[in-house]
N, C-alpha and C positions, 0 to 999 in steps of 0.2 A: 425475447431471449430465453431459451430453455434453462430451467434451473431445477426442475423436479427430478427425483430419482428415476422416474419412469422414462424420462427423456435424456438420460445422462450420456447417450452417445454424442449428443451435441453440447453437453454441459458438465454434469457433475458425477464423479464416481471416485470412490476411494475404498480400498479395503485395508486392513491393518493386521500386523502381528504385534503383539504387545512386548515391549522391552522395558523392564523395570531398571531404571538408572540410579535410583537411590531409594532407600527404604526408611520407614520410621518404625515405631513400636506397633505391636498388635499381632495376634495370632490369626493367620489367614486360613487355617485349616477348616474352621467352621465360622459361619456368619449369621446363621438363622437366629442365634440367641443374642445378637448384638443389638442393644437399644439404640434406635436411630432418631436423632433430632433433625429438624429441618436444616438443610445446608444452604449456604449462600453460593450462588452460581455466578461466575464471572466469564466474560469473553473479551475478545480483542478485535482489531480492525478487520480481520478476516471473516468474522461471523456476526459482528454487531451491526446488522444491516437488515432492513425490512424484508428483503427478498429471501432471507434465511428461513422465514416461516414456511416457505413453499416446500422445504424439505421434510415437513412434519405432517403434511396432509391434514388429517382431522385431529392432530395432536399438538397444534400450535400453542395450546395452553401450557405445555411443558416449559415454554420460555418465560412465562410470567414470573417476574421478580429477578430475572437475570440482568446483570448490568456489566458494563465494561468500558473500555476506552478505545478511541480511534483518533488518529491525526485528523483534525477537522477545525477549520476556521469558521467563525460565525459568517454565514453567507448572506449578502444583502438580498432584499426582495428583488431588486433589479436583476442581479445575476441569476437568481433562480428562474425568474420569468424569461430571461434570455435563453437559459438552458432548455426551458420547456418549449421554446420555438423550434428547437432541434428535435426534441422528443417530448411530445405532449403527455405521455404516460409516465414520465419520470417520477419515481417515488423515493429514490435514494440518491445521495449526493456524495458518497464516499469517493474521494480522490478526483472529483469533478474539477475542483479548483486547481489541484496539482497538475492535472492533465492539461487544462487550459494554459497554465503558466509555463509548462514544459514546451508547448508549441510556440507560445509568444516569445519566450526567451530565445529559443532556437532561431526564430525569424529575426529578432532584433540583433542577435549576435551576427547573423549573416549579413544584415544590412550594414552593421558596423565594420565587418571585415571587408565588405566590398567584393566578396567572392563566395562561391558555394564550395570552395575547397574545405573539406571537413576539419583539417588541422587549423586553418585560419579561423574557422567558426569557433572551434573549441577554445582557441586562445582568447576569445572575446566573451565567452559565456559567463564566467565568474564576474567579470567586470561589468556586465549588464546589470548586475544586482547591487552594485556598491560604487560609491565614490564620485557620482556625478549629479546632474540635476534630476530631482525626483519627478517621475511621471507614472501615472496609474491607469492610462488607457492606451490601447494599441495605436489609435490615430495620433495621439499627442506624442508618444514615444517615437513612432516612425518619423513624424515631422521633425522632431528635435535631431534625430540621427541624420536625417537628410540634410540638415543644416550644419552637420559636423559637430554637434554638441554631445559631450559625454553624458550618459544617462545613468540613473539609478532606478531600475524598474521596481515598482511596488504594485503588485497585481492582486490576485485573489487569495492565494495561500501565502504569499511572501509579503508580510506586513512590517516586520521589524528589521532584524539583521539580514544581511545578504548571505551569499554562499561562502562557505569556508574554502580553504585551499583544495580540499578534496572534492569540491564541486557539489555540495549539498547544503541544505539550509542550516544556518547557525542557530536559529530559533524556530520554535513551532508552537502551534496551538493544539491542545487536545480537548476532546469532548468526553464527558462521562455520560454514557447513554443507558437508558433503561427500557427493557421490554415490558409491554403491558399484557393483559390477559389474552389478547388476540394475537400475540406474537409480533406486534408492531412497536417501533420505537416511540415512546411517549415524549414528544418534543417539549412538553411542559416541564419535564424533569431534567432536561439536558443542561449540563453545566460546562463551562469552558475554563481552561487554565493554561497559562503560558508556560513554556519550558525552553531550556537552552541558554546560550550565553552569546550576546551580541559581540563580545570582545573577540570571539573566534572567527568573525568575518574576515575574509582575506584582505590583506593590505597590498597584495601584488598588483601592480598597475598593468592593465592590458596594453596591447599595442595602440599607438596613437590613432585617433579617429580622424578620417579624412572625409570631407563632403563627397557624397556619392555622385554628385553632378560633374565630377572631374573626369568622367569617362573611364574610370578604373574598374567598373563593375564587370565581373566575368562569371561565366558559368550558369547564369540564370536559364531556366527557373530553378528555384530551390525545391528539391524533392524530399518529402518526408514519407517514411514508411511506418505502418502500424505493426506493432508486435504486442497486441493487447489480448486478454483472455476472452475471446469470443466464445470459446468452448473450454471445457475442463473444470477443475475444482474451483477456480476463481471466476467462473462465468457469471456468477451472481453480482459481481462488481463491475461487469463490462458496461452496462448502460450508462452510468454516470461518467465513467472515464471517456467513453465514446462521445457522449454529449459535450463534455468539456473540450475534447479535441476538435470536434466538428464546429463548435461555436468559435473557437479561436481561429480556425482556418477561414471561416466566413468573415470574421471581423478584420483579419489581416488583409484579405483580398479586397474587402470593401474599402479599406484605407489606401489602396493602391498597390498591394502586394509587396514583394521583396525584390530589390534590384530591378524594379520596373516591370516585373511580370508576376502573375498570380502564382502562389505557392501550389504545388501539385501534391496530392495525397494518394498513397498506394496502400490499400487496405491489407491487413495481415493478421493472422491468428497465431498466438503462442500456444494455444491448446492446453495451457498449464502442463505442458509435456515437452521434454527436451527434444524429442524427435520431430514433433510438429514445429516447434520453434526454429530448429535448425533449417528445416525445409523453407520456412518463411524467410529467414535471413538470407539463405542462398538465392531465393527469388529476388529479394530486394537488392542484393549485390548486382544481379544481372540487370535490374531495372535502373541502376545508376543512382540509387537513393543516397542522399548525403547524411541524413539524420534518421535514426530509427527511434520511434517513441514506444518505449516498453523496456523490458518485458513486465508482465504483471507480477508474477512471483519472483522473489529474490533468487531462489534456487535456479529458476530458468535463466535469469540474467547471468548468473555464474556460469551456466553451461554454454551459453552462446557467445559470451563476451570475447573469447579468443577468436572466434570466426569473424565477429564484427570488427574488432580492432585490427585483426590481421588484414582485413580489406580496407583499413584506413577510414572507417565510418564511425560516426558518433552513436553511442547508445545512451538514450536519455529517458529514464523511467519516472513516471509520475507516482509510483506506489511501492517501490522496493524499500524495505526498512531494515534488512539485515545489517547489523552494525559492522560486520566484517567487510562489507563492500567499501567502507571508507578507506581501507588500506590495500585493496586488491590491485594487482598489476593490470592497469588499464591503458597504458600508453597515453594518459591524459585525455582519453576519449569517452569516459563514462561519467554521467551526471545524473542527479535525481532531484526532484522537487519534494519528495517525501522525506521526512526526518528519520534519522537513525533510531533503531529500537533501544539504544541506550537511554533515549529520552522517554520512549513509551514504557520501558521497564520501570522507570521511576514513577511515572504517572499511575501505572497499574498497581504497583506496590502501595502507593499512597491511598488509592481507592479501597484496596483490600484492608489495609491497616485501620482505616477509619471505622470499620465494622468490628474491630477487636477480635480477630480470629485467634484460635488456640492451636489448631492443626490445619495445615493447608496442603491440598493436593494440586499439583500442576501437571496437566495432561497436554502434550504437544505433538503435533505431526512431526515426523522424523525427517526434517529437512533443515536447511540453513535458517529459514525464517522461524520455524517452530522451536528448534533447539537453541537458536541464538537468543530469542526472546525469553524462553524458559530460563536460561542461565542468567540473563539480565534481571528477571524478576526474582529469581532465587537469591541473587547477590543483594538486591535491594531489601528483600524481606529479612535476610540475615543481618544487615545493618540496622534494621528496625527492631531486632530482638527475637525474630522467629528463627531459631537455630535448626540445624540439620535433623535433630530428633523430632522436630515438629513439622517437617516438610517431606512430602512424598512426591517424587518426580517420576512420571511415566511418559513414554513416547509410543507412537504407533507408526508403522511404515506405510506411506501412501503407495498404492499399487501401480503397476505399469500397465496402463490401458484403461479405456472407458468401460470395458465389459467385465471387469473384475467384480466379485461380490462385494457387498457393502461391509463396512467396518464391523468386526465382531469384538466388542469391548466388554463382553460379559464378565470375563475373569478380572479385568481391570476394575470394573465397577465393584466387584466383591472385595477386592483388595482395599479399595478406597473406603468401603463400608467398614471393613474390619479395622482399618487404620483409625477410624473415628474422626475423619475430616469434618470440620464445620464450615470450610470454605474450599471451593473447587474452581480453579481457573482452567479454561479450555482454550488452547491456542491452536486454531485450525481454520480451515475454509468450510465449504459446504458439507464435507464429509463428517465434520464434528457433530452434526446432528445425530449420527449413530451413537456417539459417545453419550450424549444427553439422554437418548432413548434407553441406553443400557443402564445408566444411573437410575432412571425412573423404574425400570424393570427390577432393579436390585432393591427397590424400596427406599431410595434416598430422595425424600421430598425436598423441593426447592422452597426456601423461605421467600415469602412475598415481600 
């Protein structure tokens, strides 16, 4: 999968114009005479990934000391090995478990519904995750459903609470990740923490389960369509999501499939671009897809959701985190296995506050993911005592198209230097590498 700047026609490209959305103290007219101490650099799920180092060519050392959070459950050795039977070169696992669970939950809900009608499948999805007999493997869950047993799926990413009424996890696990001097995640330093509230799990009972042997099965085979970031700003996260998806399909079909037939998969790229994503959705509608797995970026899901729900199809994302998606008008057809950024905002603020920051700069890509998480972090920092005069918020605009020039963050880096930030959080995807390079060029050394 291409991830380097040189091959961004298939993967990564962003340019930006800087928008200052809040300011702190400091004169930005000159910066050369500002005494600079090492700053602590933080990232999020969009860039705390091993493949991010590919954006730095011979400058991967710039990531040394950077740390951040990502929704991540401790993965068993068994699951990792199973993933590597799909992709033997897999070195990142971001949202692999969530992608696996999204496919499995879709399949189990279809088996429970006894039909591939998307509305009937949607009515079962939340119930798959709560209120029945617990099962944690595809084969066991499908066997129980075949016998007419209500189930409570506990898979890879879904370990404690089930889905909320909004169709998303009530609880989550976050990892604190650290880059080493080679720009790779140091697994020895990874820490995990739980977040969320199990009491928010839905109590709404799904329609009654009937044994599928009664001949009521209709519409097979189940057709799933991909809307994952094969190309674009999030392409660096495609391999683990694809591996999780393909592993789930393999194991579902090995267990007998759904409604007596193998599940069919229709590949599709969201391009981390609304136009590419809409074209893929239109093709899936023509193909008769029942559930679309994606999109990658929250903003892309927002763009295509009207097309998807207008066609009466389910959109099920393994990696959307925009908190606003919890209340979006979705006709009951949007679900996600990734947790809301309300939870990641708290986890990030906690990681930053442990280091005792005095002045914090938060730089975000200008979209629903970046701005939403930026605001969540700001609010959590404010609650922790870092007021508006000690926080500087900046955003940059992702460009339209893969051929746009890279981010020019030189002015923003100088503003941050003049502000005297001792902590900098960067919320973005692959393009945020240009922000880090600009900070280094401005003479802002990263604390190891």
